[in-house]
BAGUDO-93690 format. One record per residue (C-alpha): residue number from 1; residue in one letter; y, x, z. Coordinates in steps of 0.25 Angstrom, whole numbers. Each point is the difference from the previous one (the first is absolute). Layout:
<rs>
<r seq="NUM" type="a" Y="Y" X="X" Z="Z"/>
...
</rs>
This chain:
<rs>
<r seq="1" type="p" Y="279" X="202" Z="573"/>
<r seq="2" type="t" Y="1" X="14" Z="-3"/>
<r seq="3" type="t" Y="0" X="4" Z="15"/>
<r seq="4" type="g" Y="-5" X="-4" Z="13"/>
<r seq="5" type="q" Y="-12" X="-2" Z="8"/>
<r seq="6" type="l" Y="-14" X="-6" Z="-4"/>
<r seq="7" type="l" Y="-14" X="-2" Z="6"/>
<r seq="8" type="l" Y="-8" X="6" Z="-11"/>
<r seq="9" type="t" Y="-14" X="-4" Z="-3"/>
<r seq="10" type="y" Y="-8" X="9" Z="-9"/>
<r seq="11" type="q" Y="-14" X="2" Z="-6"/>
<r seq="12" type="v" Y="-3" X="14" Z="-5"/>
<r seq="13" type="t" Y="-7" X="-1" Z="-13"/>
<r seq="14" type="t" Y="4" X="13" Z="-8"/>
<r seq="15" type="i" Y="3" X="14" Z="4"/>
<r seq="16" type="i" Y="9" X="8" Z="-11"/>
<r seq="17" type="g" Y="2" X="15" Z="3"/>
<r seq="18" type="s" Y="-1" X="6" Z="13"/>
<r seq="19" type="i" Y="4" X="-8" Z="13"/>
<r seq="20" type="a" Y="1" X="4" Z="15"/>
<r seq="21" type="y" Y="-12" X="-9" Z="4"/>
<r seq="22" type="d" Y="2" X="1" Z="15"/>
<r seq="23" type="n" Y="15" X="-4" Z="-1"/>
<r seq="24" type="l" Y="-3" X="-12" Z="-9"/>
<r seq="25" type="y" Y="-11" X="-4" Z="11"/>
<r seq="26" type="q" Y="10" X="2" Z="11"/>
<r seq="27" type="m" Y="10" X="-8" Z="-8"/>
<r seq="28" type="a" Y="-10" X="-12" Z="2"/>
<r seq="29" type="g" Y="1" X="3" Z="15"/>
<r seq="30" type="l" Y="-16" X="2" Z="0"/>
<r seq="31" type="p" Y="-6" X="12" Z="8"/>
<r seq="32" type="g" Y="-9" X="11" Z="-6"/>
<r seq="33" type="s" Y="2" X="6" Z="-14"/>
<r seq="34" type="f" Y="-4" X="0" Z="-15"/>
<r seq="35" type="s" Y="-7" X="12" Z="-6"/>
<r seq="36" type="a" Y="-2" X="-5" Z="-15"/>
<r seq="37" type="a" Y="8" X="-10" Z="-9"/>
<r seq="38" type="s" Y="-13" X="-8" Z="-1"/>
<r seq="39" type="q" Y="2" X="-4" Z="14"/>
<r seq="40" type="l" Y="14" X="-5" Z="-2"/>
<r seq="41" type="t" Y="-4" X="-12" Z="-11"/>
<r seq="42" type="s" Y="-7" X="-8" Z="11"/>
<r seq="43" type="f" Y="11" X="-3" Z="10"/>
<r seq="44" type="g" Y="12" X="-8" Z="0"/>
<r seq="45" type="g" Y="9" X="-5" Z="11"/>
<r seq="46" type="q" Y="15" X="-3" Z="5"/>
<r seq="47" type="v" Y="10" X="9" Z="5"/>
<r seq="48" type="q" Y="15" X="-2" Z="4"/>
<r seq="49" type="i" Y="9" X="7" Z="-9"/>
<r seq="50" type="t" Y="13" X="4" Z="7"/>
<r seq="51" type="s" Y="8" X="2" Z="-11"/>
<r seq="52" type="y" Y="-1" X="1" Z="-15"/>
<r seq="53" type="n" Y="8" X="1" Z="-14"/>
<r seq="54" type="v" Y="-4" X="-5" Z="-13"/>
<r seq="55" type="v" Y="4" X="11" Z="-11"/>
<r seq="56" type="s" Y="-2" X="0" Z="-14"/>
<r seq="57" type="t" Y="-8" X="13" Z="-7"/>
<r seq="58" type="s" Y="-4" X="3" Z="-13"/>
<r seq="59" type="t" Y="-14" X="-7" Z="3"/>
<r seq="60" type="g" Y="5" X="-12" Z="5"/>
<r seq="61" type="l" Y="5" X="-5" Z="14"/>
<r seq="62" type="a" Y="-3" X="8" Z="13"/>
<r seq="63" type="l" Y="-1" X="-4" Z="14"/>
<r seq="64" type="t" Y="5" X="11" Z="9"/>
<r seq="65" type="l" Y="-6" X="-3" Z="14"/>
<r seq="66" type="g" Y="3" X="5" Z="13"/>
<r seq="67" type="y" Y="-8" X="-4" Z="13"/>
<r seq="68" type="n" Y="0" X="4" Z="15"/>
<r seq="69" type="d" Y="-11" X="11" Z="0"/>
<r seq="70" type="y" Y="9" X="8" Z="-10"/>
<r seq="71" type="p" Y="14" X="-6" Z="-1"/>
<r seq="72" type="n" Y="5" X="12" Z="-10"/>
<r seq="73" type="a" Y="-13" X="-1" Z="-9"/>
<r seq="74" type="h" Y="1" X="-8" Z="-14"/>
<r seq="75" type="y" Y="-13" X="-5" Z="-5"/>
<r seq="76" type="r" Y="1" X="-7" Z="-14"/>
<r seq="77" type="a" Y="-7" X="-11" Z="-6"/>
<r seq="78" type="y" Y="3" X="-2" Z="-15"/>
<r seq="79" type="y" Y="0" X="-15" Z="-6"/>
<r seq="80" type="a" Y="4" X="-4" Z="-14"/>
<r seq="81" type="p" Y="4" X="-10" Z="2"/>
<r seq="82" type="l" Y="1" X="0" Z="16"/>
<r seq="83" type="i" Y="-10" X="-10" Z="6"/>
<r seq="84" type="i" Y="6" X="-8" Z="12"/>
<r seq="85" type="d" Y="-8" X="-11" Z="7"/>
<r seq="86" type="g" Y="-10" X="1" Z="-12"/>
<r seq="87" type="q" Y="10" X="-4" Z="-9"/>
<r seq="88" type="p" Y="6" X="9" Z="-11"/>
<r seq="89" type="t" Y="15" X="2" Z="2"/>
<r seq="90" type="p" Y="9" X="3" Z="-12"/>
<r seq="91" type="t" Y="4" X="15" Z="-1"/>
<r seq="92" type="p" Y="15" X="0" Z="4"/>
<r seq="93" type="a" Y="11" X="10" Z="-6"/>
<r seq="94" type="p" Y="-2" X="14" Z="4"/>
<r seq="95" type="i" Y="3" X="4" Z="14"/>
<r seq="96" type="t" Y="4" X="14" Z="3"/>
<r seq="97" type="s" Y="-10" X="7" Z="8"/>
<r seq="98" type="p" Y="5" X="4" Z="14"/>
<r seq="99" type="t" Y="4" X="15" Z="2"/>
<r seq="100" type="p" Y="-4" X="8" Z="12"/>
<r seq="101" type="p" Y="10" X="0" Z="11"/>
<r seq="102" type="s" Y="9" X="12" Z="2"/>
<r seq="103" type="s" Y="4" X="4" Z="14"/>
<r seq="104" type="p" Y="9" X="-9" Z="6"/>
<r seq="105" type="t" Y="10" X="11" Z="3"/>
<r seq="106" type="l" Y="0" X="5" Z="-15"/>
<r seq="107" type="p" Y="7" X="-6" Z="-12"/>
<r seq="108" type="p" Y="-8" X="-10" Z="-8"/>
<r seq="109" type="p" Y="-10" X="7" Z="-9"/>
<r seq="110" type="t" Y="6" X="5" Z="-13"/>
<r seq="111" type="l" Y="-13" X="1" Z="-8"/>
<r seq="112" type="t" Y="-8" X="-12" Z="-4"/>
<r seq="113" type="w" Y="-14" X="1" Z="7"/>
<r seq="114" type="g" Y="-11" X="-10" Z="-4"/>
<r seq="115" type="y" Y="-14" X="-2" Z="7"/>
<r seq="116" type="c" Y="-13" X="3" Z="-6"/>
<r seq="117" type="d" Y="-15" X="-2" Z="5"/>
<r seq="118" type="n" Y="-3" X="8" Z="12"/>
<r seq="119" type="p" Y="-12" X="9" Z="-2"/>
<r seq="120" type="f" Y="1" X="7" Z="13"/>
<r seq="121" type="i" Y="-9" X="-6" Z="12"/>
<r seq="122" type="d" Y="6" X="10" Z="10"/>
<r seq="123" type="i" Y="14" X="-4" Z="-1"/>
<r seq="124" type="i" Y="-2" X="-15" Z="4"/>
<r seq="125" type="g" Y="8" X="-1" Z="13"/>
<r seq="126" type="n" Y="7" X="13" Z="-1"/>
<r seq="127" type="q" Y="15" X="-1" Z="4"/>
<r seq="128" type="y" Y="4" X="7" Z="-13"/>
<r seq="129" type="y" Y="-9" X="-9" Z="-9"/>
<r seq="130" type="e" Y="12" X="-6" Z="-8"/>
<r seq="131" type="q" Y="6" X="14" Z="-3"/>
<r seq="132" type="i" Y="-14" X="7" Z="-4"/>
<r seq="133" type="l" Y="-4" X="-13" Z="-9"/>
<r seq="134" type="a" Y="15" X="1" Z="-7"/>
<r seq="135" type="l" Y="-2" X="15" Z="-2"/>
<r seq="136" type="y" Y="-14" X="-2" Z="-5"/>
<r seq="137" type="c" Y="4" X="-11" Z="-9"/>
<r seq="138" type="k" Y="11" X="8" Z="-6"/>
<r seq="139" type="g" Y="-10" X="12" Z="-3"/>
<r seq="140" type="v" Y="7" X="8" Z="10"/>
<r seq="141" type="v" Y="-13" X="2" Z="9"/>
<r seq="142" type="s" Y="-14" X="-1" Z="-1"/>
<r seq="143" type="g" Y="-12" X="0" Z="9"/>
<r seq="144" type="i" Y="-11" X="10" Z="5"/>
<r seq="145" type="d" Y="-9" X="-9" Z="-8"/>
<r seq="146" type="p" Y="0" X="-13" Z="-7"/>
<r seq="147" type="a" Y="-1" X="-8" Z="13"/>
<r seq="148" type="h" Y="7" X="8" Z="10"/>
<r seq="149" type="f" Y="13" X="6" Z="3"/>
<r seq="150" type="g" Y="-2" X="9" Z="11"/>
<r seq="151" type="p" Y="12" X="-5" Z="8"/>
<r seq="152" type="d" Y="-2" X="9" Z="12"/>
<r seq="153" type="q" Y="-3" X="13" Z="-8"/>
<r seq="154" type="p" Y="9" X="10" Z="-3"/>
<r seq="155" type="a" Y="6" X="3" Z="-14"/>
<r seq="156" type="n" Y="1" X="13" Z="-5"/>
<r seq="157" type="r" Y="13" X="7" Z="-6"/>
<r seq="158" type="a" Y="-4" X="-2" Z="-15"/>
<r seq="159" type="q" Y="-4" X="-14" Z="3"/>
<r seq="160" type="f" Y="13" X="-3" Z="6"/>
<r seq="161" type="v" Y="8" X="7" Z="-11"/>
<r seq="162" type="k" Y="-7" X="-10" Z="-10"/>
<r seq="163" type="m" Y="4" X="-12" Z="7"/>
<r seq="164" type="l" Y="15" X="5" Z="2"/>
<r seq="165" type="m" Y="1" X="3" Z="-15"/>
<r seq="166" type="l" Y="-6" X="-13" Z="-4"/>
<r seq="167" type="g" Y="7" X="-8" Z="10"/>
<r seq="168" type="f" Y="14" X="5" Z="-3"/>
<r seq="169" type="d" Y="-3" X="1" Z="-15"/>
<r seq="170" type="i" Y="3" X="15" Z="-2"/>
<r seq="171" type="p" Y="-6" X="7" Z="-12"/>
<r seq="172" type="r" Y="-12" X="9" Z="0"/>
<r seq="173" type="v" Y="1" X="14" Z="-5"/>
<r seq="174" type="s" Y="-11" X="9" Z="-6"/>
<r seq="175" type="p" Y="6" X="14" Z="-3"/>
<r seq="176" type="s" Y="-9" X="10" Z="-6"/>
<r seq="177" type="i" Y="0" X="10" Z="12"/>
<r seq="178" type="p" Y="-2" X="-6" Z="14"/>
<r seq="179" type="h" Y="10" X="2" Z="11"/>
<r seq="180" type="f" Y="-10" X="0" Z="12"/>
<r seq="181" type="d" Y="-12" X="8" Z="1"/>
<r seq="182" type="d" Y="-9" X="-11" Z="5"/>
<r seq="183" type="v" Y="4" X="-10" Z="-10"/>
<r seq="184" type="n" Y="-5" X="4" Z="-14"/>
<r seq="185" type="q" Y="1" X="-8" Z="-13"/>
<r seq="186" type="g" Y="-14" X="-6" Z="2"/>
<r seq="187" type="f" Y="3" X="-6" Z="14"/>
<r seq="188" type="w" Y="1" X="-16" Z="-1"/>
<r seq="189" type="a" Y="14" X="0" Z="7"/>
<r seq="190" type="y" Y="6" X="11" Z="-8"/>
<r seq="191" type="p" Y="11" X="-7" Z="-8"/>
<r seq="192" type="y" Y="4" X="-8" Z="13"/>
<r seq="193" type="i" Y="2" X="13" Z="9"/>
<r seq="194" type="e" Y="7" X="8" Z="-12"/>
<r seq="195" type="g" Y="8" X="-13" Z="-2"/>
<r seq="196" type="a" Y="4" X="-1" Z="15"/>
<r seq="197" type="y" Y="4" X="16" Z="-1"/>
<r seq="198" type="y" Y="8" X="-1" Z="-11"/>
<r seq="199" type="a" Y="7" X="-13" Z="5"/>
<r seq="200" type="g" Y="3" X="8" Z="13"/>
<r seq="201" type="l" Y="-9" X="-8" Z="10"/>
<r seq="202" type="i" Y="-10" X="11" Z="3"/>
<r seq="203" type="s" Y="0" X="15" Z="3"/>
<r seq="204" type="g" Y="-14" X="3" Z="6"/>
<r seq="205" type="y" Y="-4" X="8" Z="12"/>
<r seq="206" type="d" Y="5" X="14" Z="4"/>
<r seq="207" type="a" Y="-7" X="13" Z="-4"/>
<r seq="208" type="n" Y="-7" X="2" Z="14"/>
<r seq="209" type="w" Y="-6" X="-14" Z="-2"/>
<r seq="210" type="c" Y="-4" X="2" Z="-14"/>
<r seq="211" type="e" Y="-7" X="14" Z="3"/>
<r seq="212" type="t" Y="-7" X="-6" Z="12"/>
<r seq="213" type="h" Y="-6" X="-10" Z="-8"/>
<r seq="214" type="g" Y="-5" X="9" Z="-11"/>
<r seq="215" type="f" Y="12" X="-2" Z="-10"/>
<r seq="216" type="y" Y="11" X="7" Z="-7"/>
<r seq="217" type="y" Y="14" X="-4" Z="3"/>
<r seq="218" type="p" Y="6" X="-9" Z="-4"/>
<r seq="219" type="c" Y="-11" X="-10" Z="4"/>
<r seq="220" type="y" Y="2" X="-15" Z="2"/>
<r seq="221" type="g" Y="-13" X="-4" Z="9"/>
<r seq="222" type="a" Y="-4" X="-11" Z="-8"/>
<r seq="223" type="g" Y="-12" X="-3" Z="8"/>
<r seq="224" type="a" Y="7" X="0" Z="13"/>
<r seq="225" type="s" Y="2" X="-12" Z="8"/>
<r seq="226" type="i" Y="14" X="-5" Z="-1"/>
<r seq="227" type="t" Y="7" X="0" Z="14"/>
<r seq="228" type="r" Y="9" X="-10" Z="5"/>
<r seq="229" type="a" Y="12" X="10" Z="0"/>
<r seq="230" type="q" Y="-4" X="4" Z="-14"/>
<r seq="231" type="l" Y="0" X="-15" Z="-5"/>
<r seq="232" type="a" Y="14" X="-2" Z="7"/>
<r seq="233" type="h" Y="5" X="12" Z="-7"/>
<r seq="234" type="m" Y="-5" X="-4" Z="-14"/>
<r seq="235" type="i" Y="4" X="-14" Z="1"/>
<r seq="236" type="e" Y="14" X="4" Z="5"/>
<r seq="237" type="g" Y="0" X="11" Z="-11"/>
<r seq="238" type="a" Y="-3" X="-10" Z="-11"/>
<r seq="239" type="t" Y="10" X="-11" Z="5"/>
<r seq="240" type="g" Y="12" X="7" Z="6"/>
<r seq="241" type="f" Y="2" X="-11" Z="10"/>
<r seq="242" type="p" Y="13" X="4" Z="7"/>
<r seq="243" type="p" Y="-4" X="9" Z="12"/>
<r seq="244" type="h" Y="0" X="-5" Z="14"/>
<r seq="245" type="t" Y="1" X="11" Z="10"/>
<r seq="246" type="p" Y="2" X="-5" Z="14"/>
<r seq="247" type="s" Y="3" X="10" Z="11"/>
<r seq="248" type="q" Y="-10" X="-5" Z="9"/>
<r seq="249" type="p" Y="-14" X="0" Z="-7"/>
<r seq="250" type="t" Y="-8" X="-13" Z="-1"/>
<r seq="251" type="y" Y="-13" X="6" Z="2"/>
<r seq="252" type="n" Y="-5" X="10" Z="11"/>
<r seq="253" type="d" Y="-8" X="9" Z="-9"/>
<r seq="254" type="v" Y="10" X="1" Z="-11"/>
<r seq="255" type="p" Y="12" X="8" Z="5"/>
<r seq="256" type="t" Y="13" X="3" Z="-8"/>
<r seq="257" type="t" Y="-6" X="14" Z="-3"/>
<r seq="258" type="n" Y="-12" X="-6" Z="-7"/>
<r seq="259" type="w" Y="0" X="3" Z="-15"/>
<r seq="260" type="a" Y="-2" X="-15" Z="-3"/>
<r seq="261" type="y" Y="9" X="-6" Z="10"/>
<r seq="262" type="r" Y="11" X="-5" Z="-10"/>
<r seq="263" type="d" Y="-11" X="-7" Z="-9"/>
<r seq="264" type="i" Y="-7" X="-6" Z="12"/>
<r seq="265" type="e" Y="12" X="-6" Z="7"/>
<r seq="266" type="t" Y="5" X="-5" Z="-14"/>
<r seq="267" type="l" Y="-12" X="-7" Z="-3"/>
<r seq="268" type="t" Y="-2" X="-6" Z="14"/>
<r seq="269" type="y" Y="15" X="-5" Z="-1"/>
<r seq="270" type="y" Y="-3" X="-6" Z="-13"/>
<r seq="271" type="n" Y="-14" X="-6" Z="5"/>
<r seq="272" type="i" Y="-7" X="7" Z="-10"/>
<r seq="273" type="m" Y="-9" X="8" Z="11"/>
<r seq="274" type="s" Y="-2" X="-2" Z="14"/>
<r seq="275" type="g" Y="-6" X="8" Z="12"/>
<r seq="276" type="i" Y="-14" X="-2" Z="5"/>
<r seq="277" type="d" Y="7" X="-6" Z="11"/>
<r seq="278" type="a" Y="14" X="-1" Z="6"/>
<r seq="279" type="h" Y="1" X="14" Z="4"/>
<r seq="280" type="n" Y="-8" X="9" Z="-9"/>
<r seq="281" type="f" Y="-1" X="1" Z="-14"/>
<r seq="282" type="e" Y="-12" X="10" Z="-2"/>
<r seq="283" type="p" Y="6" X="8" Z="-11"/>
<r seq="284" type="n" Y="-12" X="9" Z="-3"/>
<r seq="285" type="l" Y="-10" X="-11" Z="0"/>
<r seq="286" type="a" Y="-6" X="-3" Z="-14"/>
<r seq="287" type="a" Y="6" X="-13" Z="-5"/>
<r seq="288" type="r" Y="-10" X="-12" Z="-2"/>
<r seq="289" type="r" Y="-1" X="-7" Z="-13"/>
<r seq="290" type="d" Y="5" X="-13" Z="4"/>
<r seq="291" type="e" Y="11" X="6" Z="8"/>
<r seq="292" type="l" Y="5" X="8" Z="-13"/>
<r seq="293" type="s" Y="-2" X="-13" Z="-9"/>
<r seq="294" type="y" Y="10" X="-7" Z="9"/>
<r seq="295" type="s" Y="10" X="11" Z="0"/>
<r seq="296" type="l" Y="0" X="2" Z="-15"/>
<r seq="297" type="y" Y="0" X="-15" Z="-3"/>
<r seq="298" type="e" Y="12" X="-2" Z="10"/>
<r seq="299" type="a" Y="8" X="12" Z="-6"/>
<r seq="300" type="i" Y="-3" X="-5" Z="-14"/>
<r seq="301" type="n" Y="6" X="-14" Z="3"/>
<r seq="302" type="t" Y="13" X="6" Z="6"/>
<r seq="303" type="n" Y="13" X="-3" Z="-6"/>
<r seq="304" type="p" Y="2" X="11" Z="-11"/>
<r seq="305" type="s" Y="14" X="3" Z="5"/>
<r seq="306" type="l" Y="-7" X="6" Z="12"/>
<r seq="307" type="m" Y="-9" X="9" Z="-8"/>
<r seq="308" type="p" Y="9" X="9" Z="-8"/>
<r seq="309" type="n" Y="-10" X="11" Z="-3"/>
<r seq="310" type="i" Y="-10" X="-9" Z="-8"/>
<r seq="311" type="a" Y="9" X="0" Z="-13"/>
<r seq="312" type="k" Y="2" X="16" Z="2"/>
<r seq="313" type="a" Y="-16" X="2" Z="1"/>
<r seq="314" type="r" Y="-3" X="-8" Z="-11"/>
<r seq="315" type="a" Y="10" X="7" Z="-9"/>
<r seq="316" type="r" Y="-5" X="15" Z="4"/>
<r seq="317" type="a" Y="-14" X="-5" Z="-2"/>
<r seq="318" type="r" Y="3" X="-6" Z="-13"/>
<r seq="319" type="a" Y="7" X="13" Z="-5"/>
<r seq="320" type="k" Y="-14" X="7" Z="2"/>
<r seq="321" type="a" Y="-9" X="-12" Z="-3"/>
<r seq="322" type="t" Y="-10" X="2" Z="-11"/>
<r seq="323" type="v" Y="-8" X="-12" Z="6"/>
<r seq="324" type="t" Y="7" X="-13" Z="4"/>
<r seq="325" type="p" Y="-6" X="-11" Z="8"/>
</rs>
């Protein structure tokens, strides 16, 4: 069957590439941990798989497994052909890989998102695992190192602009003269920041902030952590979701006079962002990498008819573009 439950009996014989050793050990329901791949090749066992899917990949059939410890995690085992009960099973016709679910209150995803192998050992069990992995597989996000995503770490303003530009497929721009004092042509995010500027998505900090931090005005503050209010403002500016501005604020710490009130209320209404609790948003708190991945993924996969600004932003950037994605 292509889906269902099964009791998986396994024996580890070969380790290819990197793997979260402790997580595989936990999957077996055994105490302790492994520190080296060589230790993994000496054990086997059984584990009750609560759900699985058989999908076709470029390297053969794949089992996408789920189990109680990490119900949102996907561990892949590749077989060609798939082996069941010790007997080869003919490869069936290709089966479309499942796509990560979007928010149940939003329209169905408008992009095709496929899974790839998860290289990050620190997102297993994370509530935004699906969104992080989907963005990684599309080349929108990357880790802080080959094996770690750093889900609880803050992202800076340069990092998020790159994610925003790649996620919404907005052309990069490399003008001969930089617009911001703190972002020169040699800076790694230069074409993304300039592209976002010409697309009308960013404007940088005011003169007082620039001077206080040692820059001439205008400056962008590329290395500063992006706050939750700034995140809401950038996503709303890029998408142009129909504004939602209730007369009674949703959050105690975001009054109607807050500069990002419309952005925060609108993204809350469309389930793109939420507060840290039912009553507070913490607009000045640095946005976590897992939280902003969730918000960006959900925004990208919203019905295009709700995002009139995207086409305009692409056109503005394309008019100035010298380097395109």
